[in-house]
MIFIGU-26150 format. One record per residue (C-alpha): residue in one letter; x, y, z. Coordinates in Angstrom, 1 decimal, m for minus. Layout:
N
code_xx_yy_zz
a_X_Y_Z .
...
END
This chain:
73
code_xx_yy_zz
x_10.3_m1.1_m16.3 .
x_7.8_1.4_m17.2 .
x_7.1_4.7_m14.7 .
x_4.2_2.9_m12.9 .
x_6.5_m0.1_m12.1 .
x_9.1_2.5_m11.2 .
x_6.5_4.5_m9.2 .
x_5.7_1.1_m7.2 .
x_9.6_0.3_m6.0 .
x_10.4_3.5_m4.8 .
x_6.7_3.8_m2.8 .
x_7.5_m0.2_m1.4 .
x_10.5_1.4_m0.5 .
x_10.3_5.3_1.2 .
x_7.4_3.5_3.4 .
x_8.4_0.1_3.8 .
x_6.0_m1.8_2.4 .
x_5.8_m5.5_2.0 .
x_5.2_m6.9_m1.4 .
x_2.0_m8.1_0.1 .
x_1.3_m4.7_0.8 .
x_2.0_m3.2_m2.6 .
x_0.2_m6.4_m4.2 .
x_m3.3_m4.9_m1.9 .
x_m2.9_m1.6_m3.0 .
x_m2.2_m2.4_m6.7 .
x_m5.7_m4.6_m6.1 .
x_m7.6_m1.8_m4.7 .
x_m6.3_0.4_m7.4 .
x_m4.1_2.9_m5.1 .
x_m1.7_5.4_m6.9 .
x_1.5_5.1_m5.8 .
x_2.6_8.7_m6.1 .
x_m0.4_9.6_m3.6 .
x_1.1_7.7_m0.4 .
x_1.8_11.0_0.4 .
x_m1.0_12.4_1.9 .
x_m1.8_9.4_3.4 .
x_1.3_8.2_5.4 .
x_1.8_11.5_7.7 .
x_0.5_9.2_10.6 .
x_3.2_11.3_12.9 .
x_2.2_14.7_11.7 .
x_m1.5_13.6_12.5 .
x_m1.8_11.0_15.1 .
x_m5.3_10.2_14.2 .
x_m4.0_8.6_11.2 .
x_m3.2_5.2_10.9 .
x_0.5_3.9_9.0 .
x_0.3_3.4_5.7 .
x_0.8_m0.1_5.1 .
x_m2.3_m0.8_8.6 .
x_m4.4_2.4_6.3 .
x_m4.1_m0.5_3.5 .
x_m4.9_m3.9_5.3 .
x_m7.9_m2.0_7.1 .
x_m9.8_m0.7_3.0 .
x_m8.4_m4.5_1.7 .
x_m10.7_m6.5_4.3 .
x_m13.5_m3.9_4.0 .
x_m13.5_m4.3_0.0 .
x_m12.7_m8.3_m0.3 .
x_m13.2_m9.3_2.8 .
x_m9.8_m11.3_4.0 .
x_m6.9_m10.0_5.3 .
x_m4.7_m10.5_2.4 .
x_m4.3_m11.3_m1.5 .
x_m4.2_m15.1_m2.3 .
x_m1.1_m14.7_m4.4 .
x_2.1_m12.3_m4.1 .
x_4.2_m12.0_m6.8 .
x_7.9_m11.7_m5.5 .
x_7.3_m13.7_m2.5 .
END
């Protein structure tokens, strides 16, 4: 496993993301090491949870609710 793959696996566990959220984040070109600044919705109540944020951005960019295929599912 490469360093990049490990970062995605760790982010999935740490932020309780589903395979679909990880796939959407990859397609969006997001960096899993930067999720900490995006995922602090408990300290900053105006932010939505990370999974919802990924879904919103994905919909704005691609016009659909989720990826067409999700590896690992």
